[in-house]
C-alpha positions in Angstrom: -18.2 15.8 -4.2 -17.4 11.9 -4.5 -15.5 9.9 -2.1 -11.7 9.1 -2.9 -11.2 5.4 -3.3 -7.9 4.3 -1.9 -6.6 1.0 -2.4 -4.8 -0.3 0.7 -2.0 -2.8 -0.4 -0.8 -5.1 2.6 2.4 -6.8 1.8 1.8 -9.8 3.9 -0.1 -13.0 3.8 0.1 -13.8 7.4 -3.4 -13.3 9.2 -2.0 -11.9 12.1 0.5 -9.5 10.1 1.7 -6.2 12.0 1.2 -4.6 8.6 -2.5 -5.8 8.4 -3.2 -4.6 11.9 -1.5 -1.2 10.9 -3.5 -1.0 7.8 -6.9 -1.6 9.7 -5.8 1.1 12.2 -5.0 3.5 9.4 -8.2 2.9 7.8 -10.1 3.6 10.9 -8.4 6.9 11.1 -9.3 8.0 7.4 -11.6 10.9 6.9 -15.1 10.3 5.6 -14.2 11.6 2.3 -12.0 8.4 1.8 -13.3 5.1 0.8 -10.6 2.7 1.6 -10.5 -1.0 0.6 -7.6 -3.6 1.3 -6.7 -5.1 -1.8 -5.9 -8.9 -1.4 -2.7 -10.1 -3.3 -2.7 -13.7 -2.3 -4.2 -15.1 -5.5 -1.8 -13.1 -8.0 0.2 -15.5 -9.9 3.9 -14.6 -10.4 4.4 -12.2 -13.3 5.8 -13.6 -16.7 5.7 -11.1 -19.4 5.7 -14.2 -22.0 1.9 -14.4 -20.9 1.1 -10.7 -21.6 3.1 -11.0 -24.9 1.1 -14.0 -26.0 -2.1 -12.3 -25.3 -2.8 -14.9 -22.5 -2.6 -13.1 -19.3 -4.0 -15.1 -16.3 -7.5 -14.3 -14.8 -5.7 -12.9 -11.5 -3.7 -10.4 -13.5 -6.7 -9.3 -15.5 -8.9 -9.1 -12.4 -6.2 -7.3 -10.4 -5.7 -4.7 -13.4 -9.2 -4.0 -13.8 -9.8 -3.6 -10.0 -6.8 -1.3 -9.3 -7.9 1.1 -12.2 -10.9 2.0 -10.0 -8.7 3.5 -7.5 -7.8 7.2 -6.8 -4.6 6.3 -4.9 -2.6 3.8 -3.1 -1.7 3.4 0.8 1.1 0.6 0.9 1.8 -1.0 4.4 4.5 -3.5 4.4 6.4 -5.5 6.5 10.4 -5.6 5.8 11.9 -9.0 4.6 15.5 -9.3 4.2 16.0 -5.2 4.1 13.5 -5.0 1.3 9.7 -5.6 0.4 8.2 -8.9 0.4 8.0 -10.8 -3.0 4.3 -10.7 -2.8 4.2 -7.0 -2.9 6.9 -6.6 -5.8 5.0 -9.1 -7.7 1.8 -6.8 -7.4 3.7 -3.9 -8.5 5.1 -5.8 -11.7 1.9 -7.1 -12.7 0.2 -3.7 -12.2 3.0 -2.0 -14.3 2.2 -4.1 -17.4 1.8 -4.6 -20.3 4.2 -1.7 -21.0 2.3 1.7 -21.5 -0.8 0.4 -19.4 0.5 0.8 -15.7 -2.3 1.0 -13.3 0.0 2.8 -11.1 0.9 5.8 -13.2 0.1 9.3 -11.8 -1.9 8.3 -8.9 -0.8 9.4 -5.2 0.7 6.9 -2.9 2.2 6.7 0.6 4.1 4.1 2.5 3.9 2.8 5.9 6.4 -0.3 6.8 6.2 -2.2 10.0 8.2 -4.6 12.0 8.6 -6.4 15.1 12.1 -4.9 15.5 13.3 -1.5 16.5 14.4 -0.7 13.0 10.9 -0.6 12.0 11.2 -1.5 8.3 13.3 1.3 7.2 14.9 -0.7 4.2 11.3 -1.9 3.0 10.0 1.6 3.1 12.8 2.8 1.0 13.0 0.2 -1.4 9.5 0.7 -2.1 10.0 4.3 -2.8 12.6 3.3 -5.3 10.1 1.3 -7.2 7.3 4.3 -6.8 9.7 6.5 -8.7 9.9 4.4 -11.6 6.2 3.7 -11.5 5.3 7.3 -11.6 3.6 7.0 -8.2 3.8 10.5 -6.6 4.7 9.3 -3.0 4.1 11.4 -0.1 7.6 12.3 1.4 6.5 13.8 4.7 5.6 12.5 7.3 7.3 9.5 6.9 5.7 6.3 8.7 7.8 3.5 10.3 6.0 1.3 12.9 8.7 -0.4 14.9 8.2 -2.9 18.0 5.0 -3.8 16.5 4.4 -6.9 18.5 3.6 -4.8 21.6 1.6 -2.2 19.8 -1.4 -4.3 19.4 -4.1 -5.8 21.8 -5.0 -9.8 21.3 -8.1 -8.6 19.0 -5.6 -6.8 16.7 -6.4 -3.1 17.7 -3.7 -0.5 18.2 -3.6 0.3 21.9 -0.2 2.4 21.9 -1.3 6.0 22.2 1.9 7.7 20.9 1.7 5.4 17.7 -1.8 6.2 17.2 -0.9 10.0 17.3 1.9 9.6 14.7 -0.4 7.4 12.6 -3.3 10.0 12.7 -0.8 12.7 11.7 0.2 10.5 8.6 -3.2 9.7 7.7 -4.3 13.5 8.0 -1.4 14.4 5.7 -2.0 11.5 3.2 -5.7 12.8 2.9 -4.1 16.3 2.1 -1.7 14.6 -0.2 -4.3 12.6 -2.3 -6.5 15.9 -2.5 -3.6 17.9 -3.9 -2.1 15.2 -6.5 -5.7 14.1 -7.5 -8.0 16.8 -6.7 -11.0 15.6 -8.9 -12.0 12.0 -9.6 -14.8 12.4 -12.1 
């Protein structure tokens, strides 16, 4: 059986982002049957439908769309900006959903983890992202939910997750995500 290819999409550009640290921890927890790859979003130009309509999409869009088609599922790890997802992540959703009828997201399983240095743990971002997933037809794992609050104290100076309780919660989440992907996308041939 071939490994499932999972795109890990981090909604932050910050080098020391808690969402990136969380994503790296999750990637280490994945089963050997998953090949996980962080997809960088920093070079993705802001979406403008005129460019697609004129048949002149920027190279960053076409590269992103082509890359994303190879994945069997998506793991979104996002911070919360103003009770929603960062513009960087929303832009990637928009670029990937176009041109109309050619969405790279359609029908592929996904899951969401939100992070925050505060106690509310990105609840707003998590649920705003879920709304977009419904429209994009990304079957999104409902349970267990994963909100990583107080992220500023969960990692050591090397960026490794050191909080045992959070490790246990994220391992349960990751095991459930593996089962979810295998249920929704049982064969990637």
